[in-house]
gemmi code that builds the backbone of each chain (N, CA, C; Angstrom):
import gemmi

chains = {
    "A": [
        ("UNK", (0.926, 10.454, -35.198), (1.588, 9.619, -34.135), (2.592, 10.425, -33.298)),
        ("UNK", (3.323, 11.377, -33.919), (4.219, 12.232, -33.333), (3.528, 13.159, -32.377)),
        ("UNK", (2.350, 13.637, -32.666), (1.503, 14.578, -31.724), (1.246, 13.725, -30.649)),
        ("UNK", (0.727, 12.479, -30.870), (0.101, 11.715, -29.721), (1.414, 11.379, -28.737)),
        ("UNK", (2.523, 11.226, -29.327), (3.527, 10.775, -28.260), (4.105, 12.053, -27.511)),
        ("UNK", (3.810, 13.194, -28.158), (4.417, 14.501, -27.463), (3.136, 14.757, -26.397)),
        ("UNK", (1.848, 14.360, -26.714), (0.838, 14.605, -25.657), (1.031, 13.591, -24.584)),
        ("UNK", (1.501, 12.487, -24.892), (1.658, 11.382, -23.746), (2.889, 11.919, -22.976)),
        ("UNK", (3.884, 12.437, -23.495), (4.976, 12.845, -22.824), (4.735, 13.957, -21.804)),
        ("UNK", (3.953, 14.806, -22.402), (3.544, 16.092, -21.523), (2.674, 15.598, -20.318)),
        ("UNK", (1.703, 14.484, -20.710), (0.902, 13.917, -19.554), (1.730, 13.346, -18.562)),
        ("UNK", (2.789, 12.580, -18.944), (3.480, 11.846, -17.984), (4.372, 12.672, -17.221)),
        ("UNK", (4.867, 13.814, -17.941), (5.724, 14.803, -17.141), (4.830, 15.471, -15.934)),
        ("UNK", (3.463, 15.748, -16.386), (2.502, 16.195, -15.462), (2.303, 15.190, -14.282)),
        ("UNK", (2.087, 13.886, -14.603), (1.799, 12.926, -13.479), (3.032, 12.872, -12.667)),
        ("UNK", (4.311, 12.867, -13.140), (5.512, 12.699, -12.328), (5.685, 13.997, -11.552)),
        ("UNK", (5.363, 15.198, -12.050), (5.410, 16.531, -11.385), (4.582, 16.342, -10.182)),
        ("UNK", (3.382, 16.025, -10.327), (2.378, 15.933, -9.295), (2.781, 14.937, -8.230)),
        ("UNK", (2.987, 13.772, -8.651), (3.313, 12.808, -7.652), (4.546, 12.924, -6.804)),
        ("UNK", (5.663, 13.466, -7.602), (7.087, 13.619, -6.880), (7.156, 15.000, -6.293)),
        ("UNK", (6.090, 15.806, -6.551), (6.033, 17.297, -5.990), (7.388, 18.068, -6.604)),
        ("UNK", (7.520, 17.994, -7.786), (8.650, 18.656, -8.425), (8.080, 19.529, -9.685)),
        ("UNK", (8.300, 20.874, -9.717), (7.621, 21.387, -10.762), (8.062, 20.857, -12.269)),
        ("UNK", (7.225, 20.992, -13.152), (7.427, 20.462, -14.560), (8.694, 20.954, -14.996)),
        ("UNK", (9.018, 22.222, -14.791), (10.164, 23.104, -15.465), (11.465, 22.455, -14.909)),
        ("UNK", (11.484, 21.715, -13.719), (12.659, 21.260, -13.176), (12.836, 19.764, -13.606)),
        ("UNK", (11.900, 19.180, -14.360), (12.099, 17.902, -14.843), (12.635, 17.644, -16.218)),
        ("UNK", (13.996, 17.348, -16.109), (14.644, 17.256, -17.420), (14.439, 15.794, -17.797)),
        ("UNK", (14.312, 15.515, -18.982), (13.885, 13.955, -19.448), (14.959, 13.203, -19.022)),
        ("UNK", (16.170, 13.617, -18.950), (17.286, 12.686, -18.793), (17.703, 12.602, -17.304)),
        ("UNK", (17.060, 13.397, -16.484), (17.181, 13.360, -15.108), (17.008, 12.057, -14.463)),
        ("UNK", (17.866, 11.361, -13.728), (17.849, 10.357, -13.039), (16.775, 10.339, -11.854)),
        ("UNK", (15.837, 9.213, -11.933), (14.642, 9.580, -10.973), (15.244, 9.601, -9.412)),
        ("UNK", (16.037, 8.644, -9.083), (16.589, 8.377, -7.643), (17.551, 9.305, -7.309)),
        ("UNK", (18.673, 9.334, -8.319), (19.832, 10.147, -7.860), (19.602, 11.738, -7.970)),
        ("UNK", (19.010, 12.047, -9.248), (18.793, 13.462, -9.467), (17.525, 14.213, -8.908)),
        ("UNK", (16.525, 13.321, -8.785), (15.145, 13.842, -8.387), (14.836, 13.384, -6.919)),
        ("UNK", (15.305, 12.425, -6.407), (15.150, 11.984, -5.153), (13.832, 11.217, -5.159)),
        ("UNK", (13.511, 10.549, -6.126), (12.339, 9.621, -6.224), (12.564, 8.331, -5.448)),
        ("UNK", (11.927, 8.116, -4.440), (12.161, 6.742, -3.871), (11.204, 5.693, -4.291)),
        ("UNK", (11.548, 4.431, -3.818), (10.795, 3.502, -4.465), (9.282, 3.589, -4.329)),
        ("UNK", (8.709, 4.047, -3.120), (7.417, 4.154, -2.977), (6.709, 5.310, -4.067)),
        ("UNK", (7.598, 6.324, -4.158), (6.989, 7.342, -5.156), (7.038, 6.719, -6.684)),
        ("UNK", (8.135, 5.887, -6.770), (8.126, 5.403, -8.048), (6.935, 4.524, -8.268)),
        ("UNK", (6.586, 3.623, -7.407), (5.530, 2.734, -7.548), (4.227, 3.302, -7.616)),
        ("UNK", (4.099, 4.584, -7.052), (2.798, 5.391, -7.336), (2.964, 5.993, -8.739)),
        ("UNK", (4.053, 6.367, -9.259), (4.015, 6.966, -10.665), (3.529, 5.771, -11.669)),
        ("UNK", (4.258, 4.546, -11.252), (3.917, 3.382, -12.160), (2.559, 3.143, -12.149)),
        ("UNK", (1.867, 3.086, -10.993), (0.443, 2.787, -10.851), (-0.375, 3.827, -11.582)),
        ("UNK", (-0.107, 5.134, -11.457), (-0.663, 6.095, -12.089), (-0.689, 6.011, -13.519)),
        ("UNK", (0.456, 5.710, -14.109), (0.684, 5.577, -15.585), (-0.298, 4.322, -16.082)),
        ("UNK", (-0.068, 3.243, -15.345), (-0.727, 1.982, -15.786), (-2.506, 2.410, -15.926)),
        ("UNK", (-2.747, 3.075, -14.693), (-4.323, 3.419, -14.603), (-4.620, 4.272, -15.921)),
        ("UNK", (-3.732, 5.305, -16.131), (-4.170, 6.222, -17.201), (-4.030, 5.810, -18.487)),
        ("UNK", (-3.090, 4.882, -18.720), (-2.895, 4.293, -20.053), (-3.531, 2.874, -20.499)),
        ("UNK", (-3.982, 2.311, -19.300), (-4.555, 0.781, -19.249), (-3.532, -0.021, -19.718)),
        ("UNK", (-2.325, 0.072, -19.235), (-1.137, -0.981, -19.496), (-0.780, -1.461, -18.192)),
        ("UNK", (-0.002, -2.583, -18.407), (0.682, -3.087, -17.233), (2.181, -3.011, -17.472)),
        ("UNK", (2.862, -2.451, -16.521), (4.223, -2.377, -16.441), (4.775, -3.513, -15.564)),
        ("UNK", (5.546, -4.530, -16.364), (6.018, -5.641, -15.710), (7.051, -5.296, -14.707)),
        ("UNK", (6.896, -5.810, -13.439), (7.982, -5.768, -12.494), (9.295, -5.811, -12.828)),
        ("UNK", (9.647, -6.607, -13.788), (11.132, -6.830, -14.096), (11.519, -5.601, -15.117)),
        ("UNK", (10.627, -4.783, -15.654), (11.076, -3.737, -16.285), (11.343, -2.334, -15.279)),
        ("UNK", (10.905, -2.361, -14.118), (10.841, -1.370, -13.311), (12.478, -0.681, -13.134)),
        ("UNK", (13.399, -1.768, -12.906), (14.685, -1.232, -12.684), (15.231, -0.498, -13.919)),
        ("UNK", (14.715, -0.737, -15.226), (15.134, -0.199, -16.272), (14.777, 1.209, -16.575)),
        ("UNK", (13.590, 1.569, -15.669), (13.060, 2.942, -15.970), (13.812, 3.950, -14.828)),
        ("UNK", (14.710, 4.518, -15.434), (15.592, 5.259, -14.288), (15.386, 6.948, -14.696)),
        ("UNK", (14.562, 7.217, -15.829), (14.537, 8.562, -16.154), (13.178, 8.759, -16.932)),
        ("UNK", (12.679, 9.891, -17.060), (11.449, 10.047, -17.877), (11.711, 9.582, -19.392)),
        ("UNK", (12.879, 9.699, -19.988), (13.265, 9.429, -21.164), (12.951, 7.979, -21.442)),
        ("UNK", (13.363, 7.193, -20.310), (13.267, 5.584, -20.416), (11.864, 5.269, -20.158)),
        ("UNK", (11.232, 6.159, -19.455), (9.715, 5.963, -19.178), (8.710, 6.072, -20.397)),
        ("UNK", (9.231, 7.146, -21.370), (8.485, 7.239, -22.480), (8.672, 6.233, -23.395)),
        ("UNK", (9.960, 5.681, -23.517), (10.232, 4.477, -24.526), (9.341, 3.446, -24.101)),
        ("UNK", (9.456, 2.994, -22.603), (8.587, 1.904, -22.263), (7.028, 2.128, -22.439)),
        ("UNK", (6.490, 3.230, -22.145), (5.101, 3.389, -22.480), (4.638, 3.278, -23.964)),
        ("UNK", (5.621, 3.862, -24.757), (5.452, 3.775, -26.204), (5.385, 2.351, -26.531)),
        ("UNK", (6.302, 1.694, -26.061), (6.314, 0.137, -26.534), (5.121, -0.637, -25.954)),
        ("UNK", (4.697, -0.286, -24.822), (3.460, -1.099, -24.128), (2.276, -0.756, -25.008)),
        ("UNK", (2.180, 0.631, -25.236), (1.001, 1.072, -25.930), (0.849, 0.523, -27.446)),
        ("UNK", (1.949, 0.366, -28.023), (2.148, -0.184, -29.292), (1.955, -1.795, -29.638)),
        ("UNK", (1.933, -2.370, -28.245), (1.755, -3.917, -28.327), (0.462, -4.367, -28.725)),
    ],
    "B": [
        ("UNK", (-4.780, -22.862, -1.889), (-6.154, -22.574, -1.105), (-5.844, -21.742, 0.047)),
        ("UNK", (-6.613, -20.468, 0.086), (-6.480, -19.559, 1.225), (-6.787, -20.188, 2.606)),
        ("UNK", (-6.079, -20.074, 3.802), (-6.427, -20.612, 4.902), (-6.280, -19.559, 6.035)),
        ("UNK", (-6.936, -19.952, 7.162), (-7.026, -18.957, 8.410), (-5.463, -19.033, 8.920)),
        ("UNK", (-5.196, -17.978, 9.359), (-3.823, -17.791, 10.194), (-4.215, -17.797, 11.737)),
        ("UNK", (-3.505, -18.384, 12.394), (-3.669, -18.010, 13.945), (-2.718, -17.118, 14.409)),
        ("UNK", (-2.813, -16.710, 15.768), (-1.949, -15.737, 16.123), (-0.451, -15.864, 16.047)),
        ("UNK", (-0.224, -17.362, 16.292), (1.314, -17.617, 16.088), (1.792, -17.237, 14.508)),
        ("UNK", (1.118, -17.741, 13.665), (1.538, -17.360, 12.297), (1.588, -15.752, 12.092)),
        ("UNK", (0.461, -15.149, 12.346), (0.464, -13.725, 12.492), (1.786, -13.178, 13.019)),
        ("UNK", (2.063, -13.569, 14.120), (3.280, -12.956, 14.888), (4.452, -13.425, 14.160)),
        ("UNK", (4.474, -14.253, 13.372), (5.773, -14.808, 12.691), (5.975, -13.757, 11.363)),
        ("UNK", (4.979, -12.989, 11.099), (5.135, -12.231, 9.845), (4.997, -10.667, 10.523)),
        ("UNK", (4.024, -10.296, 11.242), (3.961, -9.002, 11.732), (4.975, -8.791, 12.856)),
        ("UNK", (5.829, -7.527, 12.703), (6.730, -7.276, 13.605), (6.090, -6.720, 14.896)),
        ("UNK", (4.973, -6.165, 14.722), (4.155, -5.464, 15.879), (3.753, -6.448, 16.893)),
        ("UNK", (3.780, -5.983, 18.147), (3.303, -6.657, 19.343), (2.432, -5.865, 20.262)),
        ("UNK", (1.921, -6.397, 21.122), (1.077, -5.832, 22.199), (1.818, -4.711, 22.788)),
        ("UNK", (1.338, -3.399, 22.802), (-0.032, -2.998, 22.613), (-0.268, -2.513, 21.268)),
        ("UNK", (0.453, -2.885, 20.193), (0.297, -2.464, 18.890), (0.029, -3.351, 17.679)),
        ("UNK", (-0.389, -4.703, 18.110), (-0.795, -5.537, 17.150), (-2.279, -5.560, 17.076)),
        ("UNK", (-2.876, -5.304, 15.866), (-4.196, -4.983, 15.727), (-4.889, -6.031, 14.813)),
        ("UNK", (-4.261, -7.189, 14.616), (-4.810, -8.308, 13.816), (-4.940, -9.424, 14.946)),
        ("UNK", (-6.138, -10.033, 15.179), (-6.361, -11.314, 15.878), (-6.131, -12.371, 15.082)),
        ("UNK", (-6.732, -12.407, 13.918), (-6.732, -13.465, 13.020), (-6.845, -13.253, 11.556)),
        ("UNK", (-6.200, -13.916, 10.734), (-6.270, -13.718, 9.202), (-7.329, -14.775, 8.780)),
        ("UNK", (-8.416, -14.188, 8.150), (-9.482, -15.113, 7.765), (-9.099, -15.865, 6.331)),
        ("UNK", (-8.579, -14.947, 5.440), (-8.167, -15.363, 4.190), (-6.958, -14.461, 3.549)),
        ("UNK", (-5.958, -15.344, 2.966), (-4.862, -14.357, 2.586), (-4.503, -15.118, 1.240)),
        ("UNK", (-4.844, -14.389, 0.022), (-4.714, -15.116, -1.207), (-3.969, -14.236, -2.222)),
        ("UNK", (-2.871, -14.917, -2.462), (-1.749, -14.389, -3.275), (-2.291, -14.099, -4.693)),
        ("UNK", (-3.025, -15.096, -5.184), (-3.588, -15.060, -6.595), (-4.497, -13.702, -6.741)),
        ("UNK", (-5.652, -13.741, -5.734), (-6.490, -12.584, -5.713), (-5.935, -11.432, -5.331)),
        ("UNK", (-4.787, -11.512, -4.716), (-4.071, -10.224, -4.070), (-5.112, -9.731, -3.016)),
        ("UNK", (-5.553, -10.466, -2.059), (-6.490, -9.950, -0.956), (-6.314, -10.669, 0.114)),
        ("UNK", (-6.139, -9.941, 1.257), (-6.292, -10.537, 2.524), (-7.442, -10.004, 3.508)),
        ("UNK", (-7.960, -10.774, 4.129), (-9.035, -10.447, 5.084), (-8.721, -10.766, 6.426)),
        ("UNK", (-8.626, -9.788, 7.385), (-8.306, -10.075, 8.851), (-9.290, -9.673, 9.577)),
        ("UNK", (-9.165, -10.034, 10.829), (-10.173, -9.827, 11.912), (-9.597, -9.170, 13.167)),
        ("UNK", (-10.341, -8.285, 13.791), (-9.851, -7.673, 14.969), (-10.998, -7.639, 15.969)),
        ("UNK", (-11.056, -8.376, 17.056), (-12.177, -8.149, 18.075), (-11.819, -6.833, 19.024)),
        ("UNK", (-12.741, -6.031, 18.936), (-12.506, -4.846, 19.570), (-13.299, -4.932, 20.895)),
        ("UNK", (-12.696, -5.020, 22.096), (-13.206, -5.336, 23.317), (-13.154, -3.955, 24.182)),
        ("UNK", (-14.055, -3.933, 25.228), (-13.813, -2.833, 26.249), (-12.459, -2.902, 26.861)),
        ("UNK", (-11.894, -4.086, 27.043), (-10.593, -4.142, 27.631), (-9.333, -3.722, 26.782)),
        ("UNK", (-9.685, -3.357, 25.486), (-8.567, -2.797, 24.736), (-8.044, -1.393, 25.495)),
        ("UNK", (-6.917, -1.496, 25.542), (-6.138, -0.360, 26.432), (-6.556, 0.992, 26.057)),
        ("UNK", (-6.543, 1.185, 24.692), (-6.943, 2.620, 24.311), (-8.348, 3.177, 24.755)),
        ("UNK", (-9.222, 2.552, 25.037), (-10.527, 2.914, 25.550), (-10.272, 3.644, 26.952)),
        ("UNK", (-9.272, 3.185, 27.553), (-9.245, 4.014, 28.824), (-9.122, 5.475, 28.701)),
        ("UNK", (-8.465, 5.775, 27.514), (-8.440, 7.380, 27.256), (-9.133, 7.798, 26.146)),
        ("UNK", (-9.760, 6.936, 25.493), (-10.318, 7.369, 24.124), (-11.721, 6.873, 24.033)),
        ("UNK", (-12.818, 7.128, 24.524), (-12.710, 8.264, 25.609), (-13.553, 7.632, 26.720)),
        ("UNK", (-13.190, 7.948, 27.842), (-13.779, 7.302, 29.145), (-15.366, 7.309, 29.055)),
        ("UNK", (-15.953, 8.476, 28.720), (-17.422, 8.385, 28.589), (-17.994, 8.009, 27.141)),
        ("UNK", (-16.972, 7.815, 26.235), (-17.476, 7.397, 24.930), (-16.401, 6.628, 24.155)),
        ("UNK", (-16.336, 5.337, 24.439), (-15.334, 4.591, 24.171), (-15.461, 4.123, 22.444)),
        ("UNK", (-14.656, 4.914, 21.655), (-14.520, 4.562, 20.334), (-13.215, 4.217, 19.893)),
        ("UNK", (-12.928, 3.421, 18.728), (-11.580, 2.981, 18.596), (-10.952, 4.298, 17.855)),
        ("UNK", (-9.729, 4.723, 18.225), (-9.169, 5.801, 17.418), (-8.909, 5.522, 15.952)),
        ("UNK", (-9.242, 6.422, 15.173), (-9.079, 6.291, 13.729), (-7.652, 5.933, 13.420)),
        ("UNK", (-6.814, 6.497, 14.066), (-5.264, 6.159, 13.682), (-5.020, 4.860, 13.874)),
        ("UNK", (-5.657, 4.046, 14.940), (-5.613, 2.553, 15.151), (-6.171, 1.764, 14.046)),
        ("UNK", (-7.413, 2.294, 13.509), (-7.930, 1.580, 12.639), (-7.080, 1.489, 11.325)),
        ("UNK", (-6.506, 2.764, 11.151), (-5.562, 2.874, 9.976), (-4.257, 1.888, 10.169)),
        ("UNK", (-3.766, 1.731, 11.277), (-2.723, 0.957, 11.573), (-3.236, -0.487, 11.388)),
        ("UNK", (-4.217, -0.959, 11.834), (-5.080, -2.256, 11.429), (-4.841, -2.504, 10.031)),
        ("UNK", (-5.396, -1.458, 9.304), (-5.515, -1.717, 7.806), (-3.938, -1.859, 7.153)),
        ("UNK", (-3.068, -0.990, 7.815), (-1.598, -1.228, 7.281), (-1.095, -2.530, 7.651)),
        ("UNK", (-1.444, -3.096, 8.760), (-0.902, -4.478, 9.089), (-1.560, -5.424, 8.332)),
        ("UNK", (-2.652, -5.352, 7.807), (-3.343, -6.272, 6.945), (-2.700, -6.230, 5.624)),
        ("UNK", (-2.145, -5.216, 5.375), (-1.298, -4.971, 4.103), (0.047, -5.775, 4.016)),
        ("UNK", (0.517, -5.642, 5.313), (1.673, -6.485, 5.562), (1.512, -8.152, 5.332)),
        ("UNK", (0.334, -8.374, 5.955), (-0.176, -9.763, 5.783), (-0.172, -10.087, 4.284)),
        ("UNK", (-0.930, -9.228, 3.430), (-0.987, -9.497, 2.062), (0.354, -9.350, 1.308)),
        ("UNK", (1.340, -8.617, 1.707), (2.547, -8.551, 1.058), (3.163, -9.862, 1.223)),
        ("UNK", (2.959, -10.533, 2.540), (3.718, -11.630, 2.935), (3.263, -12.823, 2.239)),
        ("UNK", (1.865, -12.830, 1.665), (1.568, -14.062, 0.795), (1.937, -13.856, -0.550)),
        ("UNK", (2.159, -12.689, -0.957), (2.690, -12.421, -2.377), (4.129, -12.515, -2.616)),
        ("UNK", (4.819, -12.069, -1.459), (6.362, -12.043, -1.422), (6.871, -12.938, -0.151)),
        ("UNK", (6.583, -14.195, -0.189), (6.878, -14.846, 1.119), (8.377, -15.022, 1.376)),
        ("UNK", (9.128, -15.066, 0.519), (10.612, -15.106, 0.587), (11.096, -13.915, 1.050)),
        ("UNK", (10.654, -12.721, 0.825), (11.201, -11.591, 1.295), (10.605, -11.263, 2.783)),
        ("UNK", (9.353, -11.687, 2.905), (8.675, -11.494, 4.281), (9.352, -12.331, 5.338)),
        ("UNK", (9.875, -13.715, 4.762), (10.323, -14.548, 5.803), (11.736, -13.946, 6.401)),
        ("UNK", (12.248, -12.893, 5.801), (13.625, -12.384, 6.122), (13.315, -11.203, 7.217)),
        ("UNK", (12.018, -10.964, 7.364), (11.680, -9.865, 8.384), (12.273, -8.577, 8.046)),
        ("UNK", (11.811, -7.968, 6.858), (12.104, -6.649, 6.663), (11.507, -5.694, 7.530)),
        ("UNK", (11.902, -4.440, 7.347), (11.048, -3.355, 7.998), (10.135, -2.731, 7.013)),
        ("UNK", (8.950, -2.691, 7.359), (7.680, -1.910, 6.604), (7.608, -0.444, 6.945)),
        ("UNK", (7.576, 0.283, 5.969), (7.257, 1.688, 6.113), (5.944, 2.200, 5.548)),
        ("UNK", (5.113, 3.058, 6.393), (4.145, 3.766, 5.631), (4.671, 4.949, 4.831)),
        ("UNK", (4.166, 4.937, 3.457), (4.608, 6.099, 2.689), (3.690, 7.047, 2.646)),
        ("UNK", (2.434, 6.767, 2.160), (1.387, 7.828, 1.860), (0.127, 7.109, 2.165)),
        ("UNK", (-0.850, 7.881, 2.690), (-2.188, 7.429, 2.998), (-3.224, 8.465, 2.719)),
        ("UNK", (-4.246, 7.904, 2.103), (-5.387, 8.700, 1.865), (-6.422, 7.759, 2.392)),
        ("UNK", (-7.053, 8.380, 3.482), (-8.058, 7.527, 4.164), (-9.501, 8.516, 4.608)),
        ("UNK", (-10.487, 7.704, 4.681), (-11.808, 8.274, 5.056), (-12.308, 7.505, 6.225)),
        ("UNK", (-12.721, 8.178, 7.255), (-13.337, 7.357, 8.305), (-14.818, 7.707, 8.196)),
        ("UNK", (-15.688, 6.660, 8.242), (-17.182, 6.876, 7.790), (-17.888, 6.435, 8.937)),
        ("UNK", (-17.662, 5.770, 9.839), (-18.519, 5.105, 10.964), (-17.605, 4.780, 12.033)),
        ("UNK", (-18.076, 5.101, 13.324), (-17.152, 4.725, 14.431), (-17.223, 3.299, 14.789)),
        ("UNK", (-16.007, 2.967, 15.385), (-15.809, 1.390, 15.734), (-15.959, 1.561, 17.368)),
        ("UNK", (-16.842, 0.584, 17.863), (-17.073, 0.647, 19.412), (-16.627, -0.620, 19.916)),
        ("UNK", (-16.531, -0.714, 21.292), (-16.216, -1.891, 22.024), (-17.366, -2.901, 21.652)),
        ("UNK", (-17.045, -4.045, 21.563), (-17.749, -5.219, 20.970), (-18.026, -5.460, 19.692)),
        ("UNK", (-17.510, -4.495, 18.946), (-17.641, -4.773, 17.380), (-16.482, -5.854, 16.903)),
        ("UNK", (-16.900, -6.429, 15.782), (-15.898, -7.215, 15.266), (-15.441, -6.485, 13.835)),
        ("UNK", (-14.218, -6.102, 14.026), (-13.702, -5.219, 12.889), (-13.019, -6.195, 11.822)),
        ("UNK", (-13.632, -6.141, 10.559), (-13.155, -7.058, 9.503), (-12.401, -5.934, 8.601)),
        ("UNK", (-11.037, -6.364, 8.301), (-10.165, -5.465, 7.629), (-9.701, -6.204, 6.320)),
        ("UNK", (-10.056, -5.517, 5.033), (-9.908, -6.194, 3.817), (-8.761, -5.254, 3.212)),
        ("UNK", (-7.698, -6.084, 2.694), (-6.676, -5.364, 2.054), (-6.633, -5.948, 0.608)),
        ("UNK", (-6.637, -5.186, -0.426), (-6.707, -5.620, -1.875), (-5.573, -5.054, -2.452)),
        ("UNK", (-4.699, -5.754, -2.994), (-3.470, -5.365, -3.627), (-3.764, -4.427, -4.916)),
        ("UNK", (-3.140, -3.442, -5.122), (-3.228, -2.532, -6.183), (-2.017, -2.894, -7.001)),
        ("UNK", (-0.844, -2.848, -6.394), (0.548, -3.104, -6.898), (1.459, -3.470, -5.859)),
        ("UNK", (2.009, -4.541, -6.004), (2.936, -5.051, -4.987), (4.287, -5.299, -5.731)),
        ("UNK", (5.259, -4.630, -5.417), (6.723, -5.032, -5.860), (7.617, -5.437, -4.699)),
        ("UNK", (8.741, -5.935, -4.938), (9.663, -6.455, -3.925), (9.848, -5.324, -2.802)),
        ("UNK", (9.926, -3.959, -3.230), (10.444, -3.015, -2.209), (9.281, -1.874, -1.831)),
        ("UNK", (8.187, -2.113, -2.351), (7.127, -1.221, -2.081), (5.668, -1.755, -2.443)),
        ("UNK", (4.773, -1.290, -1.927), (3.393, -1.600, -2.411), (2.400, -0.635, -2.272)),
        ("UNK", (1.151, -0.950, -3.032), (0.042, 0.057, -2.990), (-1.262, -0.887, -2.619)),
        ("UNK", (-1.842, -0.552, -1.455), (-2.982, -1.516, -1.217), (-4.354, -0.467, -1.115)),
        ("UNK", (-5.598, -1.065, -1.400), (-6.787, -0.393, -0.943), (-7.389, -1.184, 0.117)),
        ("UNK", (-7.591, -0.430, 1.137), (-8.109, -1.407, 2.427), (-9.422, -0.792, 2.815)),
        ("UNK", (-10.238, -1.584, 3.460), (-11.461, -1.225, 4.085), (-11.497, -1.942, 5.415)),
        ("UNK", (-12.178, -1.198, 6.430), (-12.416, -1.687, 7.650), (-13.948, -1.626, 7.853)),
        ("UNK", (-14.294, -2.843, 8.138), (-16.048, -2.876, 8.264), (-16.357, -3.515, 9.475)),
        ("UNK", (-17.597, -3.270, 9.976), (-18.243, -3.793, 11.071), (-19.532, -4.294, 10.534)),
        ("UNK", (-19.813, -5.608, 10.333), (-20.902, -6.061, 9.571), (-20.824, -5.461, 8.237)),
        ("UNK", (-21.825, -4.966, 7.714), (-21.753, -4.400, 6.279), (-21.379, -2.908, 6.267)),
        ("UNK", (-21.419, -2.317, 7.487), (-20.975, -0.826, 7.679), (-19.432, -0.721, 7.361)),
        ("UNK", (-19.118, 0.141, 6.480), (-17.687, 0.464, 6.357), (-17.237, 1.534, 7.495)),
        ("UNK", (-16.347, 1.212, 8.252), (-15.861, 2.194, 9.205), (-14.738, 3.084, 8.541)),
        ("UNK", (-13.955, 2.598, 7.826), (-13.056, 3.405, 7.188), (-12.580, 2.631, 5.969)),
        ("UNK", (-12.119, 3.549, 4.954), (-11.406, 3.042, 3.722), (-10.112, 3.896, 3.502)),
        ("UNK", (-9.107, 3.202, 2.875), (-7.876, 3.904, 2.609), (-6.999, 3.342, 1.532)),
        ("UNK", (-6.323, 4.132, 0.799), (-5.442, 3.627, -0.018), (-3.840, 3.963, 0.594)),
        ("UNK", (-3.101, 2.801, 0.753), (-1.875, 2.987, 1.449), (-0.780, 2.555, 0.658)),
        ("UNK", (0.350, 3.552, 0.634), (1.434, 3.088, -0.132), (2.536, 2.865, 1.035)),
        ("UNK", (3.214, 1.954, 0.828), (4.233, 1.380, 1.860), (5.441, 0.916, 1.067)),
        ("UNK", (6.584, 1.048, 1.932), (7.809, 0.587, 1.479), (8.392, -0.675, 2.161)),
        ("UNK", (9.340, -1.365, 1.551), (9.747, -2.465, 2.415), (11.220, -2.532, 2.054)),
        ("UNK", (11.973, -2.650, 3.181), (13.396, -2.438, 3.307), (13.919, -3.688, 4.099)),
        ("UNK", (15.075, -4.238, 3.629), (15.886, -5.207, 4.357), (16.431, -4.706, 5.745)),
        ("UNK", (16.318, -5.512, 6.793), (16.722, -4.964, 8.001), (18.188, -5.061, 8.152)),
        ("UNK", (18.772, -3.846, 8.610), (20.214, -3.803, 8.735), (20.558, -3.981, 10.009)),
        ("UNK", (21.781, -4.672, 10.308), (22.253, -4.867, 11.628), (21.624, -5.877, 12.414)),
    ],
}
model = gemmi.Model(1)
for chain_id, residues in chains.items():
    chain = gemmi.Chain(chain_id)
    for i, (resn, *xyz) in enumerate(residues, 1):
        res = gemmi.Residue()
        res.name, res.seqid = resn, gemmi.SeqId(i, " ")
        for name, pos in zip(("N", "CA", "C"), xyz):
            atom = gemmi.Atom()
            atom.name, atom.element = name, gemmi.Element(name[0])
            atom.pos, atom.b_iso = gemmi.Position(*pos), 0.0
            res.add_atom(atom)
        chain.add_residue(res)
    model.add_chain(chain)
structure = gemmi.Structure()
structure.add_model(model)
structure.setup_entities()
């Protein structure tokens, strides 16, 4: 399970890096999407849609404001995958 | 029950006006199915044919894309009616589009917008513009929605 989670984290970092056009090396897990990385609402939505498609999960709209960093996204995806 | 929209209702939602309004009628707009189907009658009197092109009047691809984006606003408005009623600004964010067949004077352009993900402040739609069964263009459009200031 630990390996799975590490793989998922790596994949999500890759997705965010590609969609937000930020090199993986610059993506700290605790960096805030909007304030530190300049990810706007449209890019955030693209990231959510890409994650939903990849892992076949639905991210509820009310959860979106709580995802403010990669770290928080990992927690949410792990929770959704374990449902 | 989805219902047709006439131009008055369209103009109550879409901020665009002549010469930049490319939806004549909304045939269906369904919040549950997240789908809007709109119509644009393309006529030789459309102003853009004067220059695009005098000898070969085809509707500019950029304007077909604009029509698809406007269908996206219609879809957003049925899914988020309270926000749309406040006349926010709509922004194009990112577009992936393929132009497959020309649209000519006399064609009836049917524009379908299917919601992929629609949130309060942004949305993703897949759109198709068709003439009969022929697909003229298809696109994925990411747009933003912001309350108007001032």
